[in-house]
C-alpha positions in Angstrom: 19.7 -6.6 -6.2 22.4 -9.6 -6.0 23.4 -7.7 -2.5 19.9 -9.0 -1.3 20.0 -12.6 -1.7 20.0 -13.2 2.2 17.3 -11.2 2.3 15.3 -12.9 -0.6 16.5 -16.1 1.6 15.5 -15.1 4.4 11.5 -14.9 3.2 11.9 -17.6 1.2 8.9 -19.8 3.1 6.9 -16.5 2.9 7.8 -15.3 -0.9 6.4 -18.8 -2.4 2.9 -17.9 -1.6 3.3 -14.4 -3.9 3.4 -16.7 -6.8 0.1 -16.7 -8.6 0.3 -20.4 -9.0 1.6 -21.2 -5.3 -2.2 -23.8 -5.1 0.0 -25.9 -8.3 2.0 -28.8 -6.2 3.2 -30.9 -8.9 6.2 -28.1 -8.7 8.0 -28.1 -6.0 7.8 -24.7 -3.6 11.6 -23.2 -4.8 10.9 -23.0 -8.5 7.8 -21.2 -8.2 9.5 -18.8 -6.0 12.8 -18.2 -8.3 10.4 -17.8 -11.4 7.7 -16.3 -10.5 8.7 -14.0 -7.0 12.1 -14.2 -7.1 12.8 -13.1 -10.4 10.8 -9.9 -10.7 12.2 -8.6 -7.8 15.8 -8.9 -9.5 14.9 -7.7 -12.7 12.6 -4.8 -10.9 15.0 -1.9 -11.8 15.0 -2.3 -15.7 11.7 -0.8 -15.6 11.6 3.0 -15.8 9.8 5.2 -12.9 9.9 2.2 -9.9 10.6 3.0 -6.9 13.2 1.3 -4.0 13.3 2.0 -0.6 16.2 0.7 1.7 14.8 1.7 5.2 17.1 0.3 8.2 15.8 0.3 11.8 18.0 -0.9 14.8 20.5 -2.1 12.1 18.0 -4.4 10.1 17.8 -3.5 6.4 14.2 -3.7 5.0 13.7 -3.3 1.1 10.4 -1.7 -0.2 10.2 -1.8 -4.1 7.0 0.2 -5.9 6.3 -0.8 -9.7 5.2 1.5 -11.4 2.0 0.3 -13.6 2.3 2.5 -16.5 -1.5 1.9 -17.9 -3.4 1.8 -14.8 -1.6 5.7 -14.1 -2.7 6.6 -17.3 -6.2 5.9 -17.3 -6.7 6.3 -13.8 -5.1 9.5 -14.0 -3.3 8.7 -11.1 0.0 7.5 -10.7 -0.3 4.3 -9.5 2.3 1.5 -7.7 2.0 -2.2 -6.7 4.2 -2.8 -3.7 6.4 -6.0 -4.1 6.7 -8.5 -1.9 8.6 -6.5 1.2 12.2 -8.3 2.0 13.8 -8.1 5.7 15.7 -10.7 7.8 14.0 -10.9 10.9 11.0 -11.9 12.9 10.2 -8.7 14.9 7.0 -7.4 14.4 8.3 -4.2 16.0 10.9 -4.1 13.9 8.7 -4.6 10.5 6.0 -1.6 12.2 8.6 0.9 12.1 10.5 0.2 8.9 6.9 0.5 7.5 5.8 4.0 9.2 9.4 4.9 7.9 8.8 3.7 4.7 5.8 5.9 4.3 6.8 8.9 5.6 9.9 8.3 3.1 7.3 7.8 0.2 5.8 10.8 1.4 8.9 12.9 0.6 9.7 11.4 -2.5 6.1 11.4 -4.1 6.0 15.2 -3.5 9.2 16.0 -5.4 8.3 13.3 -8.2 4.7 14.4 -9.0 4.5 17.9 -7.4 1.4 18.8 -9.4 -0.2 15.6 -8.5 -2.8 15.5 -6.3 -2.9 12.1 -5.6 -0.4 8.8 -5.7 -2.4 5.4 -5.4 0.3 2.0 -4.4 -1.7 -1.5 -3.5 -0.4 -4.6 -2.8 -2.1 -8.1 -2.8 -0.5 -10.0 0.1 -1.1 -13.7 0.8 -3.1 -14.6 3.8 0.0 -16.1 4.9 2.2 -13.2 5.5 0.3 -12.2 8.4 3.1 -9.8 10.0 3.2 -7.5 6.7 -0.3 -7.1 6.1 -0.9 -6.2 9.9 2.3 -3.4 9.6 1.2 -2.3 6.6 -2.4 -1.5 7.8 -0.6 -0.3 10.8 1.2 2.3 8.9 -2.3 3.7 7.1 -3.0 1.0 4.2 -6.1 -0.2 4.0 -7.7 -3.4 2.8 -9.5 -3.4 -0.3 -11.0 -6.8 -0.9 -10.3 -10.6 0.5 -9.5 -12.3 -2.9 -10.1 -16.1 -3.3 -8.6 -17.9 -5.8 -10.7 -21.6 -7.0 -8.9 -23.9 -9.3 -9.6 -27.3 -11.1 -7.1 -29.7 -12.1 -8.0 -33.4 -13.8 -9.5 -31.3 -16.5 -9.2 -35.2 -18.8 -11.9 -36.0 -16.1 -14.5 -33.0 -16.4 -18.2 -34.7 -17.9 -20.1 -31.0 -17.2 -23.0 -30.7 -19.5 -22.1 -28.9 -22.9 -23.7 -25.6 -23.6 -23.7 -23.6 -27.0 -21.5 -21.0 -27.0 -19.3 -19.0 -29.0 -16.0 -16.6 -28.7 -17.2 -13.0 -29.0 -16.9 -10.5 -31.8 -15.9 -6.9 -32.3 -19.8 -6.6 -32.9 -20.5 -7.8 -29.4 -18.1 -4.8 -27.1 -20.5 -2.0 -26.6 -23.3 -4.8 -25.3 -20.4 -6.3 -23.2 -19.4 -3.1 -21.9 -23.0 -2.5 -20.4 -22.9 -5.8 -19.1 -19.8 -5.2 -17.2 -20.8 -2.0 -16.2 -24.4 -2.7 -14.8 -23.1 -5.9 -13.2 -21.6 -4.0 -10.6 -19.6 -6.1 -8.2 -19.8 -3.5 -4.9 -16.7 -5.9 -3.4 -13.9 -6.0 -6.2 -11.3 -4.4 -6.0 -12.1 -1.0 -7.5 -15.4 -0.8 -6.2 -14.3 -1.4 -3.1 -11.7 1.2 -3.1 -12.9 4.5 -1.7 -9.9 6.4 -4.2 -12.0 5.3 -7.2 -15.4 7.2 -8.2 -18.3 4.4 -8.9 -18.2 5.7 -12.5 -14.7 5.0 -12.4 -14.6 2.0 -11.9 -17.4 0.8 -14.4 -15.5 2.6 -17.1 -12.5 0.4 -15.9 -14.7 -3.1 -16.1 -16.0 -2.0 -19.6 -12.3 -0.7 -20.9 -11.6 -3.9 -19.7 -13.6 -6.4 -21.1 -13.4 -4.2 -24.7 -9.3 -4.7 -24.8 -10.3 -8.4 -24.0 -11.9 -9.2 -27.2 -9.6 -6.8 -28.7 -6.5 -9.2 -27.6 -5.6 -8.9 -24.2 -7.5 -12.0 -23.4 -6.7 -15.5 -25.4 -10.5 -15.8 -25.5 -13.7 -14.3 -24.9 -16.9 -16.9 -24.4 -20.3 -15.7 -24.6 -23.6 -17.6 -24.8 -24.7 -18.7 -28.5 -27.8 -20.7 -27.9 -31.8 -18.9 -29.7 -33.1 -16.5 -27.3 -30.0 -16.1 -25.4 -28.7 -12.7 -25.9 -25.1 -12.1 -25.5 -25.4 -10.9 -22.1 -23.2 -12.1 -20.2 -19.4 -13.3 -20.8 -16.3 -14.2 -19.2 -12.5 -13.8 -20.5 -9.4 -16.3 -20.6 -5.7 -15.7 -20.6 -3.6 -18.8 -21.2 -0.3 -17.8 -19.8 1.3 -20.6 -22.3 4.8 -17.9 -21.4 5.0 -19.5 -17.7 3.9 -23.2 -19.0 7.7 -24.3 -19.3 8.8 -22.1 -16.5 6.3 -23.5 -14.0 6.5 -27.4 -15.2 2.7 -27.7 -15.6 -0.1 -25.4 -18.1 -2.2 -23.2 -15.9 -4.4 -20.6 -17.4 -6.9 -18.4 -15.9 -10.5 -16.8 -16.4 -9.8 -13.5 -14.7 -13.6 -11.6 -16.0 -16.8 -13.0 -16.1 -20.4 -10.9 -15.9 -23.9 -12.3 -16.5 -26.7 -9.9 -16.9 -30.2 -10.9 -15.6 -31.5 -11.5 -18.8 -28.9 -14.3 -19.4 -29.7 -16.1 -15.2 -27.8 -19.4 -15.2 -25.1 -18.5 -17.5 -22.0 -17.9 -15.4 -22.1 -21.6 -14.1 -22.1 -22.7 -18.1 -19.7 -20.4 -19.2 -17.4 -21.2 -16.6 -17.7 -24.9 -17.3 -17.5 -24.5 -21.5 -14.7 -22.3 -20.6 -12.7 -25.1 -18.4 -13.2 -27.5 -21.5 -11.7 -25.0 -24.0 -9.0 -24.6 -21.8 -8.8 -28.2 -21.6 -8.4 -28.3 -25.3 -5.9 -25.7 -25.9 -3.5 -27.6 -23.7 -4.1 -26.7 -20.1 -3.5 -29.1 -16.9 -5.3 -26.2 -14.4 -7.5 -23.6 -14.7 -7.9 -21.2 -12.2 -10.1 -18.2 -11.1 -11.0 -15.4 -8.6 -13.7 -14.2 -7.1 -14.1 -12.1 -3.2 -14.5 -14.0 -0.2 -18.2 -11.7 0.0 -18.9 -13.3 -3.2 -20.6 -16.3 -2.2 -22.7 -17.0 -5.4 -19.4 -17.5 -6.9 -18.0 -19.6 -4.2 -21.2 -22.1 -5.0 -21.2 -21.9 -8.4 -17.4 -22.8 -8.4 -17.6 -25.6 -6.0 -20.9 -27.3 -8.3 -17.9 -27.5 -11.1 -15.6 -29.0 -8.5 -13.3 -26.4 -8.5 -11.4 -26.3 -5.0 -10.0 -23.6 -3.1 -6.6 -22.8 -3.4 -4.8 -19.6 -1.7 -6.2 -16.3 -0.1 -5.5 -13.3 -0.3 -5.6 -9.6 0.8 -5.4 -6.6 -1.4 -4.4 -3.5 0.4 -4.1 0.4 -0.8 -3.2 3.6 0.6 -4.5 6.7 -1.7 -1.1 9.7 -1.5 -4.0 12.1 -0.8 -4.0 11.2 2.5 -1.1 12.9 2.8 -2.2 16.6 1.7 -4.8 16.8 3.5 
């Protein structure tokens, strides 16, 4: 991939916003871009079943990289790929649009050879709002938008002074109940429920599986209420991401998923505030959490806790079965 260094340099300004930590201002953009965007791109070919497309339009090279997601493919029983940042060295939207359409045609031909027995293939992309020309080119090429994601963050953790509540770590015995909560408290705006390629039942099962695996160790912490007469009908997961702390220069930890049933009314904010305390205790300087732009209730909850909007991205997807219709 070293031959694409000029393309990476040309896209450096936009590539920065693909960093999951772009809201962190204590480290410079170049360091973030190198460690969390460029390095994964340069390491791309080390993974089996990844796909690379070189599309040249009017002498301009465009690189499309598709990362194979083995776990997702097994769970959904659909070959699943994530489209990484597109590489090119120009500002001509018409060229980019033509390249995208050529990529889609090339994808059709290659997928037909790779997966002759599959009825579908699923490709999604997480594009920061700042990369607007790529969003437009992909949607023009047939990708559909399924989620607008907001990422909120909190810093100055040593200064927080939230009211305290009784919580505990979720235990294996909690898993059946937490699976029911994850499925019952359906969020129609998350990308799995919003994307028509997934049935409602499949999306529900995914979230149930996610929380069960989180309790088993996929997450670093899962918190539930621990007060008298309050059932464990709400949960919040966290991943510390300690492996990124040195590369980032700041200790940032994320809260990936939470759900609260009506029997735990008001516990959404309580769990976030308590997890904020917990992440401070394990050494985090930053905490961050994502939601959807349409999920105003969660936005208000986070703003009540003085979380700030840090970044916004758009989840786009393409279902290969549309090629076969």
